[in-house]
C-alpha positions, 0 to 999 in steps of 0.5 A, spaced: 573 339 572 566 336 570 566 331 564 568 324 566 572 325 559 575 330 562 577 328 569 580 321 565 587 320 567 588 327 569 593 325 574 597 320 569 603 322 566 600 317 560 600 317 553 597 323 551 601 328 555 607 325 553 605 326 546 605 333 547 611 333 551 615 329 549 619 330 543 617 326 537 622 321 538 624 319 544 615 319 545 616 313 539 621 311 543 617 310 550 611 307 545 617 302 543 619 301 551 611 300 552 609 295 547 615 292 546 618 291 553 625 295 550 629 299 555 629 306 555 638 309 555 638 314 560 638 321 555 632 319 554 630 317 560 633 325 562 628 328 557 622 324 560 624 325 567 624 333 565 618 333 562 615 328 568 618 334 573 614 340 569 608 336 568 607 334 576 610 341 579 603 344 574 599 339 578 602 342 584 606 337 586 613 337 590 615 331 591 616 324 587 616 318 590 618 310 587 612 307 588 612 300 589 610 292 592 614 288 597 612 282 599 607 285 604 602 285 599 601 293 600 604 297 597 611 303 600 613 308 598 619 313 600 618 321 598 624 325 595 623 333 594 625 336 587 627 341 591 636 343 589 640 348 593 644 353 588 647 357 593 645 363 596 640 361 600 636 359 593 633 353 590 631 349 584 626 344 582 630 338 579 629 331 577 633 327 573 633 321 569 638 316 574 632 319 580 627 316 574 630 310 573 633 307 580 631 309 586 635 307 593 630 305 600 632 301 605 631 295 603 632 291 609 626 291 614 621 288 608 619 281 609 625 277 604 625 271 606 632 270 607 634 273 602 638 279 606 639 280 612 638 286 616 644 289 616 645 289 607 640 294 608 641 297 600 635 296 595 634 298 589 627 300 586 628 299 577 622 305 572 616 301 570 616 305 563 609 300 560 605 302 567 604 310 567 607 315 573 601 318 577 601 324 581 598 321 589 597 326 595 601 331 592 606 326 590 609 323 583 608 317 584 612 312 579 611 305 578 618 301 579 620 294 581 624 293 586 631 288 588 636 287 592 643 289 592 644 282 589 639 283 584 632 278 587 627 281 586 624 282 594 617 285 590 610 282 587 612 286 581 619 283 578 616 277 577 610 279 574 613 282 569 618 276 568 612 271 567 610 277 562 614 276 558 615 269 559 608 268 555 610 273 551 616 269 548 612 262 548 606 265 545 610 268 538 611 262 537 605 259 536 603 265 533 608 263 528 605 257 527 599 260 524 602 263 519 602 270 523 608 275 522 604 280 524 604 281 531 610 282 535 608 282 542 601 278 546 600 280 553 595 277 558 589 282 561 586 282 567 580 285 570 580 284 578 573 284 580 573 287 589 568 286 594 568 289 600 565 291 607 563 298 609 562 299 617 560 305 620 567 308 623 564 309 630 563 301 632 568 299 629 573 303 634 570 299 639 571 292 636 579 290 637 579 284 633 577 288 627 582 293 629 588 289 630 585 283 625 581 287 619 576 280 622 571 279 628 574 275 632 568 272 635 560 274 634 554 272 635 549 271 628 543 277 628 536 274 628 538 277 620 544 276 616 543 275 608 538 269 607 533 273 604 538 276 599 535 283 600 542 287 600 544 283 594 543 289 587 539 292 591 539 299 592 545 303 595 544 306 600 546 314 600 552 314 604 555 308 601 553 312 594 557 318 597 562 314 598 563 310 590 562 317 587 567 320 590 572 312 589 570 313 583 571 320 581 578 319 585 580 312 581 578 315 573 582 321 575 588 315 576 586 312 569 583 307 573 577 304 569 572 302 574 565 300 571 561 297 575 559 297 583 553 295 586 551 292 593 554 284 594 550 278 597 552 279 605 549 286 609 554 292 608 557 289 602 560 291 596 564 291 590 567 294 584 570 292 578 575 295 573 575 294 565 581 289 563 587 292 563 594 289 561 596 285 567 601 288 571 598 296 570 592 291 573 595 290 579 598 296 579 591 299 578 588 294 584 592 296 589 590 304 589 585 302 588 585 298 595 589 303 597 583 308 596 577 305 599 580 305 606 583 312 605 576 314 602 571 311 606 574 315 613 571 321 609 565 319 610 566 316 616 566 309 615 571 304 614 572 298 609 573 292 610 578 288 605 579 282 609 576 274 606 572 273 612 570 278 617 564 275 618 563 268 620 556 265 617 557 271 612 560 271 605 566 272 605 570 277 600 573 275 594 578 278 588 575 275 581 581 275 577 578 275 570 584 273 565 586 273 559 590 274 553 590 278 547 595 280 542 597 286 540 593 287 534 588 286 539 585 278 538 584 275 544 586 268 544 580 266 547 576 267 543 573 263 537 574 264 530 570 264 523 575 260 519 578 253 521 585 256 523 582 261 528 578 256 532 586 250 532 588 256 535 583 258 540 583 250 542 591 250 544 590 256 548 585 253 551 588 247 552 595 250 554 591 253 560 587 247 561 594 243 561 597 248 565 592 249 570 592 241 572 598 241 572 600 247 577 593 247 580 598 246 587 602 253 585 595 256 584 592 253 590 598 256 593 597 263 590 591 264 593 594 261 600 593 266 607 590 266 614 585 271 612 582 267 606 583 260 609 577 262 613 573 264 605 574 258 601 569 253 601 563 257 604 559 262 602 560 263 594 567 262 595 569 256 590 572 250 595 579 249 596 580 244 591 582 247 584 578 245 577 575 248 571 567 250 568 567 251 561 561 250 560 557 243 557 556 246 550 565 247 550 566 240 553 562 236 549 566 239 544 572 237 546 570 229 548 568 230 540 575 231 538 577 227 545 574 220 542 575 222 534 567 222 534 562 226 530 559 231 534 552 234 533 554 242 531 558 238 524 552 233 520 555 228 524 563 230 521 568 227 526 571 234 527 578 235 525 582 240 527 585 246 522 580 242 517 573 244 519 570 249 522 567 247 529 560 248 530 559 256 531 560 258 539 557 264 541 560 268 548 555 266 551 551 259 551 553 257 558 551 259 566 555 262 570 559 257 574 559 260 581 562 255 585 568 253 579 575 256 581 576 257 576 570 257 570 571 260 562 566 266 561 566 266 554 573 270 551 576 269 559 578 265 565 574 267 572 579 265 577 573 265 583 580 263 589 584 270 591 582 274 597 579 281 597 586 284 600 591 280 596 594 283 591 593 279 584 601 279 583 601 273 585 596 269 582 598 272 575 605 271 575 603 263 576 597 263 571 603 267 566 609 262 567 604 256 568 600 256 561 607 259 558 610 252 560 604 249 556 606 253 550 614 252 550 611 244 550 606 245 544 612 249 539 616 245 541 612 239 539 609 242 532 615 246 529 618 239 528 612 237 525 612 234 518 604 235 517 603 241 522 594 240 521 594 233 523 601 235 528 596 240 531 590 235 531 593 230 535 596 235 540 589 237 542 586 230 542 592 228 548 592 234 551 584 233 553 586 225 554 591 228 560 588 233 562 581 232 562 580 231 570 581 238 572 574 239 568 568 239 572 560 243 570 558 241 577 556 242 584 563 245 588 559 245 594 557 238 594 561 234 598 560 228 593 564 232 590 571 231 594 571 226 593 570 225 586 576 230 586 580 224 590 579 220 586 581 224 579 588 224 583 585 232 585 588 236 591 585 238 596 589 243 600 584 245 606 590 251 609 596 254 607 600 249 612 598 244 607 599 248 600 606 250 603 611 244 601 609 244 594 612 250 593 619 246 593 617 241 589 621 240 584 617 240 578 615 247 581 622 249 582 624 246 575 618 252 571 620 258 574 627 257 574 626 255 567 622 261 564 627 266 568 620 268 573 623 266 580 630 264 582 631 257 586 632 262 592 628 267 590 621 261 591 624 259 597 625 265 601 617 267 597 616 260 602 619 262 607 614 268 608 608 265 606 610 261 613 612 267 616 606 271 615 601 266 617 604 264 623 605 272 625 596 272 624 596 267 627 599 269 632 596 276 632 589 274 633 590 269 639 594 274 643 587 280 641 582 273 643 585 273 649 586 281 651 578 281 648 576 275 654 579 277 659 579 286 659 572 285 656 567 279 654 569 276 662 568 281 666 562 284 662 559 277 663 561 276 670 557 283 672 551 280 669 552 274 672 552 278 679 546 282 677 542 275 676 544 273 682 543 279 685 536 280 683 534 273 685 536 275 692 532 280 693 525 278 690 527 271 695 528 277 701 520 281 699 517 274 697 520 267 699 515 264 695 516 268 688 518 263 683 527 266 681 528 261 675 530 264 670 535 269 674 537 262 677 538 258 671 540 263 666 546 265 672 548 258 673 548 258 664 553 264 665 557 261 670 559 255 666 560 258 660 564 264 664 569 258 668 569 254 660 572 260 656 577 262 662 580 254 662 580 255 654 583 262 655 588 259 659 590 253 656 590 258 649 595 262 652 599 256 655 600 255 648 602 261 645 607 261 650 610 254 647 610 255 640 615 248 637 621 249 635 623 247 629 622 250 621 617 255 619 612 249 616 612 246 623 610 252 626 604 253 621 602 246 623 601 248 630 599 255 631 593 252 626 592 245 630 594 247 637 593 254 637 587 256 631 583 251 634 582 254 641 581 260 638 575 256 635 573 252 641 574 258 645 569 262 641 564 258 641 563 260 649 564 267 648 557 268 642 554 264 648 555 268 652 552 273 647 548 270 645 544 270 653 549 277 656 543 283 656 545 289 652 546 294 657 552 290 659 555 287 653 561 291 652 562 290 644 558 292 638 554 285 636 554 283 629 548 286 628 550 294 630 555 292 626 553 290 619 547 294 619 551 300 622 551 304 615 543 306 613 542 312 611 
């Protein structure tokens, strides 16, 4: 298999494979299920299962697995053999329609936020026919949803599929108002850019903080970091290039449309970007991408770090969620058109996104909140924790003209009337990119830059899909009753702009003045996960998700608990790791160096009573003071960990932020200074310089 075209999708049970292996009527039913979301009956599923099994066995598979995405944020799988006994010590290879459609993994040990008790172990996986089955490591993997015995969603995929149904329902109502009866479905599409670090495996294995937590808990800045920007888009080192080549090949086999690869700003940092695809498939593909990155890096004696902020003082890693809305006829609803109605439709969908981001800025912030991402937001090219939107000066001036019923320069000084006058020609790339904006319009899509590199993109897109669906629902309710559609449309767009323009900001999101301005506008500034979490349970948010049947109230409350529980557990693991490394590695090493300095000074004085031992004496005193300070802070940190407050999970999360993380950061300052002062021969751990520049060949 030499060419990319032969390689691509070779391990996927995709349309071309199904067309060859399924009866025509069965294939058509599967296609209808994929396009329109229809259920497959058991008889059709049996035919599909048999064909899928035969294909997988020909590819070397011996087992199948329902591949799902529990609320851990990673994927899960339980392997089942195709073997079935037939007596006489013989077996046959079988795979039934029932096995394809539904599985039953144990649900008790996955996060449930109180939806399931440990003794309530039953959980079900249900086939998602809209996402193709694939072969990974000799296992036929079937993308599935995961729910409890009572039907509650225990995964990331189920709410995502529900949110896609919600925006499809409401989007079709709007499309019909514009006289379009050919469109039968509306889907959101996503292209998630994935940032990551690669470091040498040997140096990684010497850092317990990287092993246990994914980030460095201390580390002095090296003499050279990213100041020269010489790594950004630079020549890719041979070892990294070999990793990228194998990663591409493996992703292409799985039908993942990996497109762009390059060096990012920080030393050792890189990025991969795929071509857009339907949102639930994009989510599946991104999970596969992260899994393969880790796996293939090890084959090249490297480690892939997906933590949002593995190194202090350097760029963190994000996952830019490029999001758009398209019809099944191939029309991008966020792209300006050629006719008045096309432009009016574009403006209405644009306004739906503006309103959604403003109304549910709290939920968008929650969707990207985590202990890891809290370190990243607001620094080194990551957007600030305040959600805002960037449209570019030209589009914003058009909206301003509509808002104020005033002329626009491109319309021959006529007032813009939506649905009557053609908007000024709006080419796709008339504005610069704003890398400080959390939510930027980039021609025919929005780039949401806040998600963290290790996170599933499902949560973000659940919020986006559902919030936009709510805007569209409100618009359809108004316009369906209007006597004069064009006048009502014009007034609606104007009123939305007036009400929600506070969320629009084209300036520098890093500027301190913007935070003050955002506060004046009434925008939320939620810098940490504990700050965000209570908004999960705000009445308007409960109403949003229950109205569109994306989450039940119990499912929302479960996710609130899981978010806080994860935050607390991560902070506790980080603190315990820092304490262990401080006491067992760093303080003993610094103490040995101080002893060496003192011994050297003493010997010199004995040999040369008049010798000046200022270097050894002063340095020894500095190190001794730092050791004492670090030891006291370590004792305080241990005492804090031993006495967490009783009460609810939110109180505990604030405790870990204010009483644990803050003390960890204080301790880190002493440890970083000890690293600067301690001789290299005594320092027991790889430094930032050794970590960041460990892959040089």
